[in-house]
C-alpha positions in Angstrom: -15.0 146.8 -24.7 -17.1 146.2 -27.8 -20.7 145.2 -28.8 -21.3 142.9 -31.8 -24.1 142.0 -34.1 -22.6 139.6 -37.2 -25.7 140.3 -39.3 -25.0 143.7 -39.2 -22.2 146.3 -39.9 -22.6 147.3 -36.0 -19.6 146.8 -33.9 -19.0 148.9 -30.2 -18.3 148.8 -27.0 -19.0 146.1 -24.4 -16.8 143.7 -22.4 -15.1 140.6 -24.1 -16.0 138.4 -21.3 -20.0 138.8 -22.4 -19.0 137.4 -25.9 -20.5 134.1 -26.3 -17.6 131.4 -26.2 -18.5 130.4 -29.7 -18.6 133.7 -31.2 -14.9 134.3 -29.5 -14.2 131.0 -31.4 -15.0 132.6 -34.7 -13.9 135.8 -34.2 -10.4 134.1 -33.3 -10.3 131.8 -36.1 -11.2 134.4 -38.6 -8.3 136.6 -36.9 -5.6 134.2 -37.3 -6.4 133.7 -41.0 -3.6 136.1 -41.7 -0.6 134.0 -42.2 1.6 136.9 -42.2 1.0 138.1 -39.3 3.8 137.3 -36.4 2.0 136.9 -33.0 3.9 137.3 -29.7 2.9 134.5 -27.2 2.9 135.0 -23.3 6.2 133.8 -22.9 7.7 135.8 -25.5 7.8 133.5 -28.2 7.0 134.4 -31.6 5.4 132.3 -34.4 3.2 132.5 -37.0 -0.3 130.7 -37.9 0.1 129.3 -41.5 -3.4 128.2 -41.3 -5.9 128.7 -38.5 -7.2 125.3 -39.5 -10.9 124.2 -38.9 -13.4 125.2 -36.2 -14.6 121.8 -34.7 -18.1 121.8 -34.2 -18.0 118.2 -32.2 -16.5 117.4 -28.9 -12.8 118.4 -28.6 -10.7 121.3 -28.9 -12.0 124.3 -30.4 -10.0 124.5 -33.6 -8.4 121.1 -35.4 -5.6 121.0 -37.7 -3.9 124.5 -37.3 -0.3 125.0 -38.6 1.9 126.8 -36.5 5.5 127.8 -37.9 8.7 128.6 -35.8 12.2 128.5 -35.9 12.0 126.8 -39.6 9.4 124.2 -38.1 5.6 123.5 -38.8 3.8 122.3 -36.2 0.1 120.9 -36.8 -2.0 119.9 -33.6 -5.3 121.6 -32.1 -6.4 124.7 -30.3 -8.2 125.8 -27.4 -10.1 129.0 -27.1 -11.2 130.2 -23.5 -12.2 133.7 -21.8 -9.8 132.8 -19.0 -6.9 130.6 -19.1 -8.1 129.1 -15.7 -11.1 127.9 -18.0 -8.8 124.8 -18.9 -9.1 123.3 -15.5 -12.7 124.3 -14.9 -14.0 122.5 -18.1 -11.7 119.5 -17.1 -9.5 119.5 -20.0 -6.4 118.6 -18.2 -7.8 114.8 -17.7 -9.4 114.5 -21.1 -7.5 112.7 -23.7 -9.0 114.5 -26.5 -7.1 117.6 -25.7 -3.7 116.2 -25.4 -2.5 117.5 -29.0 -3.6 121.1 -28.0 -0.8 123.1 -29.1 -2.1 126.7 -28.7 -4.3 128.0 -26.1 -5.8 131.2 -27.0 -7.2 133.2 -24.4 -8.3 136.8 -23.2 -7.1 136.4 -20.1 -4.5 134.8 -18.8 -4.6 134.2 -15.1 -3.0 130.9 -15.1 -0.2 128.9 -16.4 -1.0 125.6 -18.5 2.3 123.9 -18.2 2.1 121.2 -20.9 0.8 123.4 -23.6 3.6 124.8 -25.7 2.0 128.1 -26.7 -0.5 130.7 -24.8 -1.6 133.8 -26.9 -3.3 136.6 -25.0 -5.5 137.7 -28.0 -5.5 141.5 -28.2 -9.1 142.8 -28.3 -8.3 144.7 -31.3 -8.0 141.4 -33.3 -11.4 140.2 -32.1 -12.9 143.0 -33.3 -11.3 142.4 -36.7 -12.3 138.9 -36.8 -15.8 140.0 -35.9 -15.8 142.5 -38.9 -14.6 139.4 -40.8 -17.3 137.4 -39.5 -19.8 139.9 -40.8 -18.5 140.6 -44.4 -18.7 136.5 -44.6 -22.3 136.6 -44.0 -22.6 137.9 -47.5 -20.5 135.1 -49.1 -21.2 131.6 -49.9 -20.1 129.2 -47.0 -17.6 127.7 -49.5 -15.4 130.9 -49.5 -15.1 130.8 -45.6 -10.8 130.8 -44.8 -10.4 126.8 -44.1 -12.0 125.6 -47.2 -10.1 128.4 -49.5 -6.8 127.7 -47.7 -7.8 123.7 -48.4 -8.3 124.8 -52.0 -4.9 126.8 -52.6 -3.0 123.9 -51.2 -4.8 121.5 -53.5 -3.8 123.8 -56.4 0.0 123.7 -54.9 0.2 120.3 -54.7 -1.0 119.3 -58.0 1.3 121.9 -59.6 4.1 119.9 -57.7 2.9 117.0 -59.1 2.8 118.1 -62.8 6.7 119.5 -62.0 7.7 116.1 -60.6 6.1 114.3 -63.4 7.9 116.6 -66.3 11.4 116.2 -64.5 11.0 112.6 -64.5 9.9 113.2 -68.5 12.6 115.5 -69.5 14.9 116.6 -67.1 14.9 119.8 -64.9 16.1 122.1 -67.6 13.4 121.2 -70.3 10.6 120.8 -67.5 11.1 124.3 -66.6 10.6 125.1 -70.1 7.6 122.6 -70.4 5.9 124.0 -67.1 6.3 127.6 -68.5 4.6 127.0 -71.9 2.0 125.2 -70.0 1.2 128.2 -67.7 1.4 130.8 -71.1 -1.1 128.6 -72.8 -3.3 128.8 -69.9 -2.8 132.3 -69.9 -3.6 132.8 -73.7 -7.1 130.7 -73.5 -7.9 133.7 -71.3 -9.5 136.4 -73.5 -9.1 138.9 -71.0 -5.5 138.5 -70.2 -3.7 139.1 -73.9 -0.2 138.4 -74.0 2.2 138.8 -76.8 3.6 135.7 -78.2 7.1 136.9 -78.7 7.6 137.7 -75.3 5.8 134.3 -73.9 8.5 132.4 -76.4 11.5 134.3 -75.2 10.7 134.1 -71.5 10.1 130.3 -71.9 13.3 130.0 -73.8 15.4 132.1 -71.2 13.7 130.9 -67.9 16.2 128.0 -67.3 19.5 130.4 -67.6 17.3 133.0 -65.7 18.4 133.7 -61.9 14.7 132.0 -61.0 15.3 129.0 -63.1 19.1 128.6 -61.8 17.4 128.8 -58.3 14.8 125.8 -59.0 17.9 123.9 -61.0 20.2 124.5 -57.6 17.3 124.1 -55.1 19.3 121.3 -53.3 22.3 123.7 -53.1 20.7 126.4 -51.0 20.7 126.5 -46.9 17.3 126.5 -45.5 18.3 130.3 -44.4 19.3 131.6 -47.4 16.6 130.3 -49.2 13.5 132.9 -48.9 16.4 135.6 -49.4 17.4 134.1 -52.5 14.1 133.6 -54.1 13.2 137.3 -53.2 16.6 138.5 -55.1 16.0 136.3 -58.0 12.3 137.1 -58.7 13.6 141.4 -58.5 16.0 140.1 -61.6 14.0 139.8 -65.1 13.8 136.4 -66.9 13.6 138.3 -70.5 11.5 141.3 -71.1 8.2 140.7 -69.2 6.8 142.8 -66.0 6.6 142.1 -62.5 3.3 140.7 -62.3 4.0 138.3 -65.4 7.4 137.3 -63.7 5.3 136.6 -60.4 3.0 134.2 -62.2 6.2 132.3 -63.5 7.3 132.0 -59.4 3.6 131.0 -58.7 3.2 128.1 -61.4 6.5 127.4 -62.3 9.7 128.2 -60.0 8.0 127.2 -56.5 6.4 123.9 -57.5 9.6 122.7 -59.5 11.6 123.8 -56.3 8.9 122.1 -53.9 9.2 118.8 -56.3 13.0 118.6 -55.7 13.5 120.3 -52.2 14.4 118.4 -48.8 11.7 118.7 -46.1 13.3 121.5 -44.4 13.5 123.7 -47.8 9.6 122.7 -48.6 9.0 124.2 -45.1 10.9 127.3 -46.2 8.8 127.2 -49.6 5.6 126.7 -48.0 6.1 129.8 -46.0 6.9 131.7 -48.7 3.3 130.6 -50.0 1.2 131.3 -47.3 2.8 134.4 -46.3 4.0 136.4 -49.2 1.5 139.3 -50.6 -0.3 139.6 -53.8 1.5 142.1 -56.5 -2.4 143.2 -57.2 -6.2 141.9 -57.2 -7.4 139.9 -60.1 -9.8 141.6 -61.8 -11.9 138.1 -62.8 -11.4 137.1 -59.1 -13.2 140.4 -57.6 -16.3 139.8 -60.3 -16.6 136.4 -59.1 -15.9 136.7 -55.7 -16.7 140.3 -54.6 -16.0 141.3 -51.1 -13.3 138.4 -50.7 -9.8 139.8 -50.0 -6.9 139.1 -52.2 -4.2 140.3 -49.7 -1.9 137.2 -50.2 -1.2 134.7 -52.9 -2.7 131.8 -51.1 -5.9 133.7 -51.4 -6.1 134.2 -55.2 -4.6 130.4 -55.7 -7.8 129.1 -53.3 -10.4 131.6 -55.3 -8.8 130.0 -58.7 -8.9 126.4 -57.6 -12.9 127.3 -56.4 -13.5 129.1 -59.9 -11.6 125.7 -61.5 -14.6 123.4 -59.5 -16.9 125.7 -60.4 -16.5 125.5 -64.1 
């Protein structure tokens, strides 16, 4: 039971069945934007939503390009939102080819089974409330800062870093490319006056990176099994490169190690590394982003990377 008003901070009790479907769609889309969340489907299957995709304002499925991670596989398709599962038939979706790629049916009440849809998620009421509150916060923000735009920006930033890593490997080989990428990142950091860094520490980290646990992971990525990759990355990040702190080491992981690893990884390894990128929590908020985008969450790495990319576009 809840009441809603997306233009105020007011959320209290009325039945979910009275919530307009368009608002239900938006609330659920917002609730799905936390990639670290493990959702349990009606058939007991566990999955994660790496990207909630984009709300479709035209004819066809409610959400398009949703990315779902399960069993080391990413599935990209569409999602449909209904108050009750039986609305799938009531709305005639079963005979409409535009709905053939629906992989996730999100419902408040699962009153019938839709056999050919892989997953049905009965959305908990508390998550709808959370989604509504998120929508309330977004009304205070610029439209370009919504989740789908932020995720596209985060993916663009990662893709550019991977291309830079691949080019560096082609020019100077893997070992020297690690130093080159680290030097580029330290140079960018040094250009920001609010992020002073000791020159000697930057030089030592850059020089010792290839022989460090993180450097060896990027160099030996092709010999690491997919089952061990996340664990290996976690353990390597716990080990110092030189005399740097935890925050600097995390930045090296984001800007050097993960892009280099993605540039050299197998298809299945890339899935695991992308999972890390979308699901890993940030160590701390960036003060500059707090000032530039007040009220936006910095819980996950991808959120920070997306905001950095938006900031880059804005100059």
